[in-house]
Structures are given as structure tokens and as C-alpha cells.
ZATOR-147745 format. One record per atom (N, C-alpha, C): residue in one letter; x, y, z. Coordinates in pm, whole numbers. Example, Ala and Ser with C-alpha at 12.3 -4.5 7.8 and 13.67 -1.06 7.14 Angstrom:
<marvos>
 residuo      u      v      w
       a   1319   -569    780
       a   1230   -450    780
       a   1320   -330    780
       s   1285   -225    708
       s   1367   -106    714
       s   1290      3    787
</marvos>
This chain:
<marvos>
 residuo      u      v      w
       m  -7758  -3190   1204
       m  -7706  -3248   1084
       m  -7676  -3129    978
       k  -7778  -3034    963
       k  -7754  -2925    885
       k  -7633  -2842    920
       t  -7615  -2821   1055
       t  -7501  -2757   1110
       t  -7375  -2823   1067
       r  -7367  -2957   1072
       r  -7248  -3028   1039
       r  -7218  -3011    881
       l  -7329  -3019    805
       l  -7310  -3008    664
       l  -7253  -2871    620
       l  -7320  -2767    708
       l  -7271  -2631    676
       l  -7131  -2614    711
       t  -7082  -2668    822
       t  -6947  -2661    865
       t  -6852  -2725    761
       f  -6892  -2846    712
       f  -6825  -2916    624
       f  -6787  -2831    486
       f  -6901  -2780    438
       f  -6882  -2699    320
       f  -6805  -2568    333
       v  -6819  -2517    461
       v  -6740  -2400    486
       v  -6589  -2428    484
       v  -6556  -2547    547
       v  -6415  -2584    554
       v  -6362  -2620    417
       i  -6451  -2688    329
       i  -6413  -2718    200
       i  -6394  -2594    106
       g  -6475  -2497    141
       g  -6471  -2371     70
       g  -6342  -2292    108
       l  -6308  -2297    234
       l  -6186  -2237    280
       l  -6064  -2288    215
       l  -6063  -2420    215
       l  -5948  -2505    161
       l  -5931  -2471     15
       a  -6051  -2456    -61
       a  -6047  -2437   -202
       a  -5985  -2297   -227
       c  -6029  -2201   -139
       c  -5979  -2056   -161
       c  -5827  -2044   -129
       q  -5781  -2119    -39
       q  -5643  -2113     12
       q  -5547  -2189    -76
       g  -5601  -2279   -157
       g  -5522  -2369   -243
       g  -5430  -2295   -335
       p  -5469  -2213   -433
       p  -5380  -2160   -528
       p  -5278  -2055   -474
       a  -5319  -1997   -350
       a  -5240  -1889   -291
       a  -5085  -1912   -286
       p  -5047  -2019   -228
       p  -4904  -2048   -212
       p  -4830  -2049   -348
       k  -4900  -2098   -458
       k  -4842  -2104   -589
       k  -4814  -1957   -636
       q  -4918  -1870   -607
       q  -4905  -1737   -648
       q  -4793  -1663   -577
       d  -4784  -1693   -447
       d  -4682  -1627   -374
       d  -4547  -1680   -410
       e  -4535  -1814   -444
       e  -4402  -1863   -500
       e  -4368  -1804   -631
       s  -4465  -1787   -714
       s  -4441  -1723   -847
       s  -4395  -1585   -833
       a  -4456  -1506   -740
       a  -4409  -1369   -714
       a  -4279  -1356   -666
       a  -4249  -1443   -569
       a  -4107  -1447   -503
       a  -4015  -1483   -598
       k  -4038  -1577   -693
       k  -3946  -1623   -791
       k  -3914  -1509   -886
       s  -4019  -1432   -929
       s  -4017  -1323  -1028
       s  -3923  -1212   -963
       e  -3946  -1183   -841
       e  -3877  -1084   -770
       e  -3724  -1126   -758
       m  -3701  -1253   -729
       m  -3557  -1298   -709
       m  -3498  -1286   -842
       i  -3552  -1312   -957
       i  -3498  -1305  -1091
       i  -3466  -1155  -1117
       q  -3560  -1070  -1088
       q  -3536   -930  -1106
       q  -3403   -871  -1023
       d  -3401   -925   -901
       d  -3294   -889   -816
       d  -3161   -933   -872
       q  -3166  -1060   -922
       q  -3038  -1126   -983
       q  -2991  -1040  -1104
       n  -3100  -1004  -1190
       n  -3059   -927  -1306
       n  -3000   -787  -1262
       l  -3070   -726  -1153
       l  -3013   -609  -1106
       l  -2864   -610  -1059
       l  -2843   -719   -982
       l  -2701   -743   -932
       l  -2618   -769  -1048
       s  -2655   -839  -1155
       s  -2563   -863  -1261
       s  -2533   -735  -1338
       s  -2628   -646  -1342
       s  -2604   -512  -1411
       s  -2509   -422  -1320
       a  -2535   -430  -1196
       a  -2465   -345  -1098
       a  -2312   -390  -1100
       k  -2284   -522  -1117
       k  -2154   -564  -1118
       k  -2073   -515  -1236
       n  -2132   -470  -1342
       n  -2073   -411  -1452
       n  -2011   -272  -1414
       f  -2059   -216  -1308
       f  -2013    -77  -1272
       f  -1948    -75  -1144
       f  -1987   -153  -1052
       f  -1939   -138   -911
       f  -1875   -274   -861
       e  -1796   -254   -752
       e  -1742   -361   -685
       e  -1738   -329   -533
       p  -1740   -433   -451
       p  -1730   -420   -306
       p  -1610   -347   -255
       l  -1610   -274   -144
       l  -1494   -219    -86
       l  -1399   -324    -32
       p  -1270   -305    -40
       p  -1176   -405     25
       p  -1177   -374    174
       l  -1112   -463    246
       l  -1101   -444    394
       l  -1015   -326    428
       v   -893   -314    361
       v   -812   -204    362
       v   -761   -158    243
       a   -714    -43    223
       a   -662      8    100
       a   -510    -19     96
       e   -461   -125     44
       e   -323   -154     51
       e   -240    -63    -35
       n    -98    -55      1
       n     -7      6    -75
       n    127    -69    -60
       a    175   -113   -172
       a    293   -208   -167
       a    415   -127   -115
       e    411     -3   -131
       e    517     86    -85
       e    511    145     56
       n    398    101    121
       n    375    160    252
       n    304     56    328
       a    372    -57    381
       a    312   -157    459
       a    218   -113    572
       i    107   -175    589
       i     22   -132    692
       i     38   -226    816
       t     93   -179    925
       t    113   -256   1039
       t     37   -193   1154
       p     -7   -268   1255
       p    -81   -207   1367
       p     -4    -96   1437
       e    133   -108   1444
       e    210      3   1517
       e    206    126   1433
       k    218    111   1292
       k    222    224   1208
       k     90    296   1216
       v    -19    219   1205
       v   -154    265   1209
       v   -176    349   1341
       h   -137    296   1450
       h   -152    359   1585
       h    -79    488   1580
       l     50    496   1536
       l    121    620   1528
       l     54    725   1437
       g      3    677   1322
       g    -64    752   1229
       g   -191    821   1292
       k   -259    743   1362
       k   -377    791   1426
       k   -350    901   1528
       q   -245    881   1612
       q   -208    984   1692
       q   -162   1116   1627
       l    -95   1100   1514
       l    -57   1230   1432
       l   -179   1293   1379
       y   -284   1210   1337
       y   -398   1262   1265
       y   -468   1351   1366
       y   -474   1318   1493
       y   -553   1392   1599
       y   -461   1507   1659
       d   -346   1512   1633
       d   -252   1596   1711
       d   -247   1738   1648
       t   -284   1845   1738
       t   -282   1979   1695
       t   -140   2028   1683
       r    -34   1956   1723
       r    100   1994   1714
       r    141   2009   1564
       l     54   1941   1485
       l     81   1948   1334
       l     50   2074   1269
       s    -11   2176   1345
       s    -36   2305   1296
       s     53   2402   1364
       k     73   2517   1302
       k    169   2603   1357
       k    135   2664   1489
       t     21   2711   1515
       t    -20   2761   1646
       t   -101   2664   1731
       g   -123   2546   1678
       g   -183   2441   1755
       g   -336   2446   1766
       n   -394   2508   1664
       n   -537   2521   1661
       n   -604   2402   1589
       n   -535   2355   1494
       n   -580   2253   1409
       n   -514   2118   1397
       s   -586   2009   1378
       s   -534   1880   1346
       s   -592   1831   1219
       c   -542   1725   1166
       c   -610   1671   1046
       c   -755   1644   1065
       n   -789   1610   1194
       n   -937   1572   1223
       n  -1020   1709   1226
       s   -960   1819   1227
       s  -1038   1942   1247
       s  -1119   1961   1114
       c  -1055   1943   1004
       c  -1121   1949    876
       c  -1187   1825    825
       h  -1130   1710    873
       h  -1173   1577    842
       h  -1225   1496    954
       n  -1323   1547   1020
       n  -1367   1493   1147
       n  -1432   1351   1138
       l  -1371   1267   1203
       l  -1416   1118   1185
       l  -1540   1095   1260
       a  -1579   1191   1348
       a  -1701   1177   1414
       a  -1823   1209   1328
       t  -1795   1297   1218
       t  -1892   1336   1122
       t  -1858   1292    978
       y  -1824   1166    973
       y  -1800   1096    843
       y  -1682   1167    766
       g  -1572   1216    832
       g  -1456   1257    774
       g  -1461   1398    706
       v  -1565   1477    747
       v  -1588   1611    687
       v  -1613   1704    815
       d  -1614   1842    792
       d  -1661   1935    897
       d  -1798   1997    859
       n  -1859   1946    750
       n  -1986   1990    702
       n  -1981   2150    676
       k  -1870   2204    651
       k  -1862   2349    615
       k  -1834   2358    463
       a  -1882   2477    400
       a  -1853   2492    260
       a  -1708   2491    245
       t  -1626   2573    319
       t  -1479   2561    317
       t  -1433   2570    457
       s  -1329   2505    476
       s  -1279   2482    620
       s  -1193   2596    676
       t  -1200   2619    812
       t  -1125   2717    878
       t   -991   2656    910
       g   -887   2739    870
       g   -735   2690    889
       g   -686   2733   1020
       d   -564   2709   1045
       d   -499   2724   1177
       d   -497   2873   1218
       a   -490   2963   1127
       a   -481   3114   1152
       a   -611   3178   1147
       g   -732   3099   1131
       g   -857   3149   1121
       g   -909   3188    989
       k   -835   3178    879
       k   -874   3203    747
       k   -939   3069    687
       n  -1031   3089    588
       n  -1100   2978    532
       n  -1026   2943    398
       g  -1017   2815    364
       g   -963   2777    233
       g  -1058   2803    124
       e  -1022   2775      5
       e  -1098   2800   -118
       e  -1191   2690   -173
       r  -1160   2564   -115
       r  -1236   2454   -169
       r  -1287   2374    -44
       n  -1393   2298    -74
       n  -1457   2215     19
       n  -1367   2109     58
       s  -1345   2064    188
       s  -1279   1955    237
       s  -1349   1827    210
       p  -1303   1735    124
       p  -1369   1607     92
       p  -1342   1511    208
       t  -1428   1420    216
       t  -1417   1311    327
       t  -1273   1229    312
       v  -1220   1198    427
       v  -1109   1114    418
       v  -1146    964    415
       l  -1268    929    444
       l  -1321    794    441
       l  -1308    731    289
       n  -1241    626    281
       n  -1226    555    157
       n  -1150    635     55
       a  -1097    744     96
       a  -1015    819      1
       a   -886    765    -55
       a   -829    670     23
       a   -713    597    -21
       a   -740    511   -149
       l   -861    492   -177
       l   -902    411   -297
       l   -917    500   -429
       h   -900    623   -407
       h   -914    717   -516
       h   -781    711   -603
       s   -784    735   -723
       s   -666    734   -824
       s   -574    850   -793
       t   -633    961   -747
       t   -549   1083   -710
       t   -618   1148   -598
       q   -543   1253   -538
       q   -598   1331   -427
       q   -624   1464   -449
       f   -711   1533   -377
       f   -754   1674   -399
       f   -851   1690   -510
       w   -923   1789   -522
       w  -1019   1814   -625
       w   -951   1825   -758
       d   -830   1879   -757
       d   -756   1891   -886
       d   -657   1777   -914
       g   -649   1679   -823
       g   -557   1569   -855
       g   -411   1597   -840
       r   -372   1697   -756
       r   -229   1742   -753
       r   -147   1646   -667
       a   -209   1543   -596
       a   -131   1449   -524
       a   -162   1311   -576
       k    -57   1239   -595
       k    -75   1102   -651
       k   -145   1001   -563
       d   -123   1008   -425
       d   -185    925   -331
       d   -190    987   -205
       i   -246    914    -94
       i   -272    987     26
       i   -135    988    102
       e    -32    925     71
       e    101    947    133
       e    148   1084     99
       e    133   1119    -27
       e    180   1257    -73
       e     75   1358    -20
       q    -45   1337    -27
       q   -157   1428     25
       q   -126   1461    173
       a    -99   1359    252
       a    -98   1381    397
       a      6   1488    439
       g    106   1514    366
       g    200   1616    400
       g    187   1758    340
       m     79   1773    257
       m     67   1893    196
       m    -21   2001    261
       p   -130   1968    323
       p   -207   2049    406
       p   -122   2108    526
       i    -40   2033    581
       i     42   2070    700
       i    124   2197    666
       m    178   2211    542
       m    256   2324    517
       m    186   2428    425
       n     56   2408    411
       n    -14   2515    343
       n    -47   2629    437
       p     -3   2750    401
       p    -16   2861    487
       p   -145   2895    548
       v   -260   2862    460
       v   -398   2886    508
       v   -448   2775    595
       e   -407   2645    564
       e   -466   2529    640
       e   -391   2504    766
       m   -276   2455    776
       m   -206   2427    898
       m    -81   2508    921
       g    -43   2577    835
       g     55   2685    853
       g    206   2655    896
       i    243   2528    886
       i    374   2491    934
       i    473   2544    825
       p    567   2623    862
       p    657   2698    767
       p    756   2609    679
       h    803   2500    739
       h    881   2415    671
       h    890   2274    741
       k    931   2162    676
       k    940   2035    731
       k   1015   2021    855
       d   1128   2088    861
       d   1226   2082    974
       d   1157   2128   1101
       f   1066   2244   1088
       f    999   2304   1195
       f    915   2196   1277
       l    839   2117   1197
       l    753   2020   1257
       l    827   1907   1314
       i    929   1854   1231
       i    996   1737   1282
       i   1078   1772   1404
       s   1136   1881   1413
       s   1204   1925   1544
       s   1097   1933   1655
       r    982   1972   1630
       r    884   1976   1738
       r    846   1831   1788
       l    823   1747   1688
       l    769   1615   1727
       l    895   1532   1795
       a   1015   1560   1751
       a   1126   1491   1799
       a   1149   1506   1946
       k   1094   1618   1990
       k   1105   1658   2137
       k   1004   1582   2227
       v    907   1519   2162
       v    808   1448   2230
       v    847   1294   2243
       p    887   1259   2379
       p    939   1123   2395
       p    860   1006   2343
       e    722   1022   2365
       e    635    915   2300
       e    652    902   2149
       y    652   1015   2085
       y    668   1015   1936
       y    811    950   1899
       k    914    993   1968
       k   1049    949   1930
       k   1053    801   1942
       a   1002    734   2054
       a   1004    599   2078
       a    920    527   1973
       q    808    589   1936
       q    706    511   1839
       q    773    516   1697
       f    821    626   1665
       f    890    630   1524
       f   1004    533   1514
       e   1088    510   1623
       e   1185    423   1620
       e   1148    279   1611
       k   1028    262   1666
       k    971    119   1672
       k    923     86   1540
       v    846    188   1475
       v    778    165   1350
       v    880    159   1235
       f    978    238   1245
       f   1087    245   1135
       f   1212    203   1196
       p   1229     79   1227
       p   1353     34   1292
       p   1479     43   1193
       g   1594     69   1250
       g   1722     71   1169
       g   1741    193   1092
       e   1650    292   1098
       e   1674    418   1021
       e   1747    521   1099
       k   1845    591   1037
       k   1922    681   1107
       k   1839    787   1176
       n   1738    835   1093
       n   1656    942   1142
       n   1520    908   1126
       p   1461    822   1206
       p   1321    765   1201
       p   1211    883   1207
       v   1246    985   1290
       v   1146   1094   1300
       v   1166   1184   1180
       s   1106   1144   1065
       s   1122   1227    949
       s    985   1257    888
       y    991   1356    803
       y    864   1413    738
       y    806   1293    650
       e    884   1220    581
       e    841   1117    503
       e    763   1001    577
       n    828    969    699
       n    760    870    781
       n    637    918    846
       l    629   1048    871
       l    508   1106    920
       l    399   1086    821
       q    431   1110    690
       q    335   1095    585
       q    287    956    575
       k    383    861    578
       k    354    718    572
       k    268    670    673
       s    285    731    801
       s    222    681    925
       s     67    730    916
       i     52    863    877
       i    -86    914    870
       i   -161    835    756
       a    -89    819    640
       a   -159    744    525
       a   -188    607    566
       a   -118    532    647
       a   -137    397    682
       a   -267    395    772
       f   -282    491    855
       f   -408    504    939
       f   -526    523    841
       e   -507    624    754
       e   -622    659    661
       e   -660    541    578
       r   -564    446    542
       r   -585    329    463
       r   -680    230    532
       t   -697    241    657
       t   -787    160    724
       t   -922    213    746
       l   -942    333    699
       l  -1081    411    706
       l  -1172    372    599
       i  -1204    240    601
       i  -1298    192    493
       i  -1439    166    553
       t  -1544    205    477
       t  -1673    202    547
       t  -1768    122    455
       p  -1768    -13    455
       p  -1861    -95    373
       p  -2010    -73    437
       s  -2106    -83    339
       s  -2247    -69    378
       s  -2329   -186    324
       k  -2455   -172    338
       k  -2543   -281    292
       k  -2526   -298    137
       f  -2486   -201     69
       f  -2458   -213    -80
       f  -2348   -307   -106
       d  -2251   -316    -21
       d  -2146   -420    -42
       d  -2189   -564    -24
       k  -2277   -581     73
       k  -2348   -708     93
       k  -2422   -749    -26
       f  -2502   -658    -91
       f  -2571   -682   -198
       f  -2479   -725   -319
       l  -2368   -639   -338
       l  -2271   -675   -447
       l  -2211   -809   -433
       s  -2202   -858   -299
       s  -2137   -983   -272
       s  -2236  -1096   -280
       g  -2362  -1065   -320
       g  -2450  -1171   -355
       g  -2576  -1183   -248
       d  -2571  -1104   -157
       d  -2687  -1099    -63
       d  -2798  -1020   -114
       l  -2907  -1074   -184
       l  -3006  -1012   -259
       l  -3105   -943   -160
       t  -3104   -983    -30
       t  -3195   -916     75
       t  -3126   -803    144
       a  -2996   -782    121
       a  -2919   -678    200
       a  -2986   -538    183
       m  -3036   -511     60
       m  -3103   -381     45
       m  -3258   -399     20
       n  -3336   -311     61
       n  -3487   -325     62
       n  -3524   -295    -90
       t  -3655   -305   -115
       t  -3716   -291   -244
       t  -3690   -141   -304
       e  -3700    -44   -209
       e  -3680     91   -257
       e  -3550    120   -285
       e  -3458     68   -207
       e  -3310     91   -235
       e  -3264     27   -364
       k  -3312    -91   -394
       k  -3277   -156   -513
       k  -3350    -78   -637
       a  -3463    -30   -613
       a  -3522     61   -720
       a  -3437    176   -751
       g  -3384    233   -642
       g  -3306    352   -656
       g  -3177    321   -725
       l  -3114    203   -701
       l  -3005    168   -771
       l  -3025    156   -918
       k  -3141    105   -956
       k  -3180     90  -1092
       k  -3190    232  -1159
       t  -3255    322  -1077
       t  -3278    457  -1134
       t  -3137    525  -1150
       f  -3052    499  -1061
       f  -2926    562  -1073
       f  -2841    513  -1192
       m  -2858    390  -1222
       m  -2783    333  -1340
       m  -2860    378  -1467
       d  -2990    369  -1465
       d  -3055    414  -1581
       d  -3051    558  -1627
       a  -3030    642  -1532
       a  -3015    777  -1546
       a  -2876    811  -1618
       g  -2785    728  -1592
       g  -2654    740  -1661
       g  -2544    797  -1558
       c  -2577    799  -1427
       c  -2485    842  -1323
       c  -2356    758  -1331
       t  -2367    631  -1366
       t  -2256    545  -1368
       t  -2146    571  -1469
       t  -2167    669  -1563
       t  -2067    712  -1651
       t  -1942    757  -1573
       c  -1972    834  -1473
       c  -1857    887  -1387
       c  -1845    819  -1247
       h  -1965    793  -1184
       h  -1970    728  -1058
       h  -1974    581  -1061
       n  -1851    525  -1058
       n  -1848    370  -1063
       n  -1729    323   -987
       g  -1706    201   -977
       g  -1595    160   -909
       g  -1638    116   -763
       p  -1536     95   -668
       p  -1573     61   -533
       p  -1618    180   -456
       v  -1572    304   -492
       v  -1616    418   -412
       v  -1719    499   -483
       l  -1766    450   -599
       l  -1855    522   -693
       l  -1808    660   -734
       g  -1686    661   -782
       g  -1615    778   -826
       g  -1475    778   -793
       g  -1408    897   -790
       g  -1269    905   -750
       g  -1163    851   -837
       k  -1208    803   -955
       k  -1122    734  -1050
       k  -1090    811  -1179
       m  -1150    931  -1205
       m  -1139    999  -1335
       m  -1160   1152  -1304
       y  -1127   1223  -1411
       y  -1154   1367  -1406
       y  -1271   1385  -1501
       q  -1346   1499  -1474
       q  -1457   1537  -1568
       q  -1485   1685  -1554
       k  -1527   1739  -1653
       k  -1558   1883  -1650
       k  -1683   1901  -1575
       f  -1692   1987  -1488
       f  -1815   2019  -1411
       f  -1890   2132  -1483
       g  -2002   2087  -1535
       g  -2071   2185  -1632
       g  -2043   2134  -1775
       l  -2039   2001  -1796
       l  -2010   1937  -1916
       l  -2106   1989  -2032
       l  -2234   2005  -2000
       l  -2328   2044  -2105
       l  -2407   2184  -2073
       a  -2372   2236  -1965
       a  -2424   2372  -1926
       a  -2348   2426  -1817
       d  -2339   2556  -1804
       d  -2268   2617  -1690
       d  -2332   2588  -1562
       y  -2259   2546  -1463
       y  -2318   2502  -1334
       y  -2343   2625  -1241
       r  -2279   2725  -1261
       r  -2281   2835  -1168
       r  -2416   2908  -1136
       p  -2493   2926  -1238
       p  -2633   2980  -1225
       p  -2705   2886  -1132
       l  -2681   2764  -1135
       l  -2764   2663  -1063
       l  -2710   2641   -924
       t  -2575   2648   -903
       t  -2523   2629   -770
       t  -2517   2759   -693
       g  -2508   2878   -758
       g  -2491   3009   -689
       g  -2344   3031   -666
       s  -2256   2952   -732
       s  -2119   2972   -702
       s  -2065   3108   -751
       n  -1980   3176   -675
       n  -1923   3297   -706
       n  -1771   3305   -703
       t  -1723   3186   -702
       t  -1572   3168   -711
       t  -1536   3164   -848
       k  -1395   3176   -884
       k  -1344   3168  -1016
       k  -1255   3050  -1022
       d  -1274   2947   -952
       d  -1185   2829   -938
       d  -1200   2759  -1083
       e  -1082   2742  -1143
       e  -1078   2680  -1267
       e  -1035   2544  -1268
       g  -1027   2479  -1153
       g  -1012   2337  -1133
       g   -867   2286  -1170
       r   -859   2188  -1243
       r   -732   2130  -1281
       r   -634   2227  -1363
       k   -704   2314  -1421
       k   -617   2411  -1499
       k   -517   2477  -1402
       n   -551   2497  -1281
       n   -452   2559  -1186
       n   -328   2469  -1166
       v   -341   2347  -1201
       v   -229   2249  -1188
       v   -147   2243  -1315
       t   -223   2214  -1423
       t   -165   2184  -1557
       t   -134   2313  -1635
       k   -198   2425  -1603
       k   -199   2551  -1678
       k   -252   2537  -1822
       l   -331   2430  -1839
       l   -386   2408  -1980
       l   -530   2457  -1981
       e   -565   2533  -2081
       e   -695   2587  -2108
       e   -796   2482  -2109
       s   -752   2358  -2169
       s   -846   2251  -2188
       s   -889   2188  -2056
       d   -809   2218  -1947
       d   -839   2159  -1815
       d   -923   2262  -1726
       k   -970   2358  -1788
       k  -1052   2463  -1719
       k  -1195   2394  -1675
       d  -1221   2403  -1552
       d  -1336   2353  -1484
       d  -1337   2195  -1476
       i  -1216   2145  -1491
       i  -1206   1994  -1472
       i  -1172   1964  -1340
       f  -1248   1873  -1278
       f  -1222   1834  -1128
       f  -1227   1679  -1125
       k  -1159   1625  -1014
       k  -1168   1490  -1004
       k  -1316   1457   -963
       v  -1364   1342  -1011
       v  -1507   1300   -983
       v  -1509   1256   -839
       p  -1584   1311   -747
       p  -1590   1272   -607
       p  -1660   1125   -594
       g  -1609   1064   -482
       g  -1675    922   -460
       g  -1806    962   -382
       l  -1898    867   -394
       l  -2024    886   -337
       l  -2055    805   -208
       r  -1958    737   -162
       r  -1976    672    -36
       r  -2003    763     80
       n  -2102    734    166
       n  -2141    820    272
       n  -2189    961    233
       i  -2223    977    105
       i  -2252   1100     47
       i  -2369   1182    125
       v  -2462   1105    179
       v  -2583   1167    253
       v  -2521   1247    376
       q  -2407   1204    429
       q  -2358   1258    548
       q  -2251   1364    520
       t  -2207   1366    405
       t  -2076   1457    377
       t  -2110   1585    307
       y  -2220   1640    330
       y  -2260   1776    276
       y  -2172   1877    335
       p  -2170   2000    282
       p  -2230   2041    151
       p  -2146   1987     36
       y  -2199   2007    -92
       y  -2141   1929   -203
       y  -2065   2029   -302
       f  -1988   1962   -398
       f  -1917   2025   -503
       f  -1786   2090   -438
       h  -1691   2123   -532
       h  -1570   2163   -494
       h  -1567   2283   -411
       d  -1675   2369   -419
       d  -1681   2491   -339
       d  -1782   2483   -223
       g  -1849   2365   -201
       g  -1942   2347   -105
       g  -2058   2433   -111
       s  -2093   2462   -245
       s  -2201   2565   -261
       s  -2345   2518   -247
       v  -2362   2386   -241
       v  -2499   2328   -231
       v  -2504   2230   -111
       a  -2594   2254    -20
       a  -2604   2176     98
       a  -2708   2063     85
       d  -2802   2080      1
       d  -2920   1989    -19
       d  -2879   1868   -123
       l  -2884   1749    -84
       l  -2852   1648   -168
       l  -2945   1639   -297
       d  -3067   1645   -286
       d  -3162   1638   -395
       d  -3118   1746   -494
       k  -3097   1869   -453
       k  -3058   1975   -533
       k  -2936   1941   -614
       a  -2835   1897   -533
       a  -2710   1857   -601
       a  -2721   1749   -706
       v  -2811   1647   -683
       v  -2833   1540   -784
       v  -2909   1605   -896
       f  -3004   1692   -878
       f  -3065   1760   -998
       f  -2968   1839  -1077
       i  -2886   1910  -1013
       i  -2784   1987  -1084
       i  -2696   1900  -1171
       m  -2654   1788  -1108
       m  -2568   1702  -1194
       m  -2640   1646  -1306
       g  -2769   1605  -1289
       g  -2845   1556  -1398
       g  -2854   1670  -1509
       k  -2870   1789  -1481
       k  -2906   1894  -1571
       k  -2765   1936  -1648
       v  -2651   1958  -1563
       v  -2537   1999  -1634
       v  -2438   1888  -1681
       q  -2450   1772  -1633
       q  -2366   1664  -1682
       q  -2443   1572  -1782
       l  -2572   1553  -1773
       l  -2648   1449  -1843
       l  -2747   1514  -1925
       n  -2762   1655  -1915
       n  -2881   1726  -1984
       n  -3018   1656  -1970
       k  -3040   1626  -1838
       k  -3167   1560  -1803
       k  -3226   1644  -1687
       d  -3360   1661  -1685
       d  -3434   1706  -1577
       d  -3498   1606  -1502
       l  -3422   1561  -1399
       l  -3469   1445  -1325
       l  -3598   1489  -1248
       s  -3694   1397  -1255
       s  -3826   1430  -1178
       s  -3806   1411  -1031
       d  -3901   1459   -955
       d  -3908   1443   -810
       d  -3901   1301   -772
       a  -3972   1208   -842
       a  -3975   1073   -823
       a  -3839   1006   -841
       e  -3765   1057   -945
       e  -3631    999   -973
       e  -3530   1050   -870
       l  -3536   1182   -830
       l  -3453   1229   -728
       l  -3465   1161   -583
       k  -3605   1130   -548
       k  -3622   1056   -433
       k  -3569    912   -440
       s  -3583    860   -554
       s  -3542    712   -569
       s  -3400    704   -561
       i  -3315    809   -630
       i  -3172    804   -624
       i  -3122    829   -478
       h  -3188    926   -412
       h  -3160    960   -280
       h  -3162    845   -180
       v  -3272    747   -199
       v  -3286    631   -125
       v  -3177    541   -144
       f  -3129    524   -269
       f  -3014    441   -299
       f  -2885    488   -236
       l  -2859    619   -257
       l  -2736    683   -204
       l  -2737    668    -41
       n  -2843    669     18
       n  -2853    645    159
       n  -2793    508    199
       a  -2816    408    105
       a  -2767    273    125
       a  -2614    272    113
       l  -2555    379     74
       l  -2407    377     67
       l  -2348    430    195
       t  -2429    453    299
       t  -2377    503    428
       t  -2325    381    506
       g  -2203    381    545
       g  -2139    272    629
       g  -2114    315    771
       e  -2029    250    843
       e  -1994    284    972
       e  -1847    320    981
       v  -1813    427   1030
       v  -1677    469   1058
       v  -1621    370   1163
       p  -1510    312   1133
       p  -1445    218   1234
       p  -1443    287   1376
       a  -1508    210   1466
       a  -1529    266   1600
       a  -1395    313   1671
       d  -1285    237   1651
       d  -1159    273   1720
       d  -1107    402   1657
       a  -1127    425   1529
       a  -1078    541   1467
       a  -1134    672   1522
       k  -1254    664   1569
       k  -1321    782   1624
       k  -1283    819   1763
       k  -1214    726   1826
       k  -1166    743   1972
       k  -1036    831   1971
       i  -1048    952   2028
       i   -932   1043   2037
       i   -816    972   2128
       p   -708    967   2083
       p   -601    906   2165
       p   -575    977   2291
       d   -561    899   2409
       d   -543    942   2536
       d   -419   1040   2555
       v   -317   1001   2471
       v   -195   1070   2497
       v   -182   1202   2435
       i   -284   1239   2349
       i   -276   1369   2285
       i   -374   1458   2346
       v   -319   1570   2378
       v   -405   1683   2443
       v   -461   1762   2331
       m   -590   1762   2319
       m   -658   1833   2217
       m   -690   1981   2277
       k   -674   2075   2179
       k   -713   2216   2212
       k   -860   2251   2160
</marvos>
């Protein structure tokens, strides 16, 4: 009898202890959901999800054009001596970069600026660090004739070379029907750009922005809040978290002592010749930033936390703490997407060197 009574009271005691717990759990979950909803609401003031492709009304994206553009992108025939392709400096197997401070050109010399990622680049308002190209269609043709980068002496040199390749001649005629000279430099630019306009890399951050509050974990969401609270969104906003404006690098302090830069690159001033544009550069996008080191226009810093600290110091006049740097880093990692699988496959018809 005593045993039964003891068992009875134990059961009653357990039930009594367990009773309030579900309410507490529900309250905590509801509070967390409200916080996440508020965070999402704040984030939508600065960011938006990536589109599926980066459309251009003046350059329709078709499967045939994208296929042609991909072949051209990987083809070393686009460099004078056949050492380089677009993929040499913008390697799609390594998130559209070569992870070098500055890239090695066709003749073995290095350029003066870091090669930014081609991923999501079509969504930028201008191209190159100094914004000298209005879009990726214009940009696609410029490195080819740069004497340090790909070294093609003039447009006709390359077009004559490509026109002798039967596969290319047939493809250009199919993609640009009815044109008298479909194998043209302009059509080459349009084709490469069409391919690059498909290089969009959505991540868990896009799912969060689209309303999935569980897409990012607690630490990543905390990092997003730290990123916004620190003021990083002043320049790094929009779908690619940057790429939409120019800003002086070293707005509040000289960046060179912190980065160790020894170049005299004056940024956009080289294009406009205006003294007011000295040290003005296009704000880089932060998509896949964890993978696209080294950082800044000269590739002077390879460590992401150091780069973020420098930005806080010279752009915001803030000494970000180790905890803040770690938190922001965690968020930036959530911006890493997947390179389209087919884009990374080297075309069979192209012989790589």
C-alpha cells in the first residue's frame, strides 16, 4: 500500500513539474519568432534576394547564346599566345577568382589590380574597380585587348582567328541569324555576357529574405544584426550587398598603413582625371566574399577578419571588437552560394592549355 501511494505521489509530482514547461517553451519560441520577424523586416530595408538571372533588354539570354558564351569564356584562343582564357583570372571552380593579389596575364606579367569575382557581377551598376565599363557586355571585350591581360592586338585579329573555327562559325550563325557578319566582336561580347548573366549564386540568406525564418541559424542571424548595427549597410546593400555605388577607400583615415599597400593607384581618378575622384573605387559586392580572397582593389589583405576590421576603422571610424568581427564573419559566410554546376564544366570542344 505504501509503495502504491509513493508511486502515486511521484507521478503526481512529475506531472506537476512538467506542466508549466510547454508554456515556457512556447513563450520562448514565440519571442524568438518575433525577433526574427523584426530582423527580417529591418533586413528588407537594405537587401533583396538575387534574381534567377541578370536580364538585359538589349541582350536577350537564350540557351544557344549562353552555350556559345560559355565556350568563349573557357577558350584560350581569346588570348594572343593562347595561355589565358577568361576563366584563368575568373576561375569558376574557385568562385570566379584566382585567389591571387593580382592576376598573371597572357605574356606572364601581372596586372595592377585584383581580379574581382565574375559571379553576380552582372547585377553591378558598373564594371571594374573604377567603373570604366557600363555593363558586362562592354567589360567582356576589354581584358581581351589589354596588353597585359590577354594581349589581343586588335578586334580583327581575334575575329579572324575565331572565324576559322568551323564550330564557332556555325554557332555564331545560329545565335545571330540573318546578320551579314555574325562572327563579330560585338556578338562575342554579347555571348560571353549572356553566359555571365546566368552566374547567379543564391544562398541561405536569400531564403531568409524570402521569408524562411529558419534558413539561417541563430549565429548567422546575430551576425546579420551586427552587420547592420555597425553601419556596413551604408555601402553594402542591395541584392549583391554592394556594387551599386562609388566610395572613397579611406574615407576617415588613410588605408595604406593598415593594408600595407605600396601601390599609387588613385582609383576612379584615372578615368575621370578629377582630383575629387582620387581613391574612389566601386564598392565591391559581398556575395561569396569568404571564398574570394584576397581583398581590396590591390589584393593587399588575405584575411577576412582583418579586412573587415580595416573597413570599420577607415570607413566607419570604429574599432570593431573580436566578438563583432567573429559575428560579422559568420553572417558573411551565409552569403556563400553554389556556382551553377554546368558552368564549372569545361566544354569538351575546347582544348585547354
